[in-house]
Steps between C-alpha positions, in 0.01 A plus 500: 500500500633841404509788748261796469795737474630327187156498340433864581843619388545552124808287434722573197495235227771240541541545876240238591419238239245330728279809506548565128425146388 
């Protein structure tokens, strides 16, 4: 399970492949 902070934060492409894919 991903944390709310990671979901709320707009992460740059390539930094987190799990969120992107």
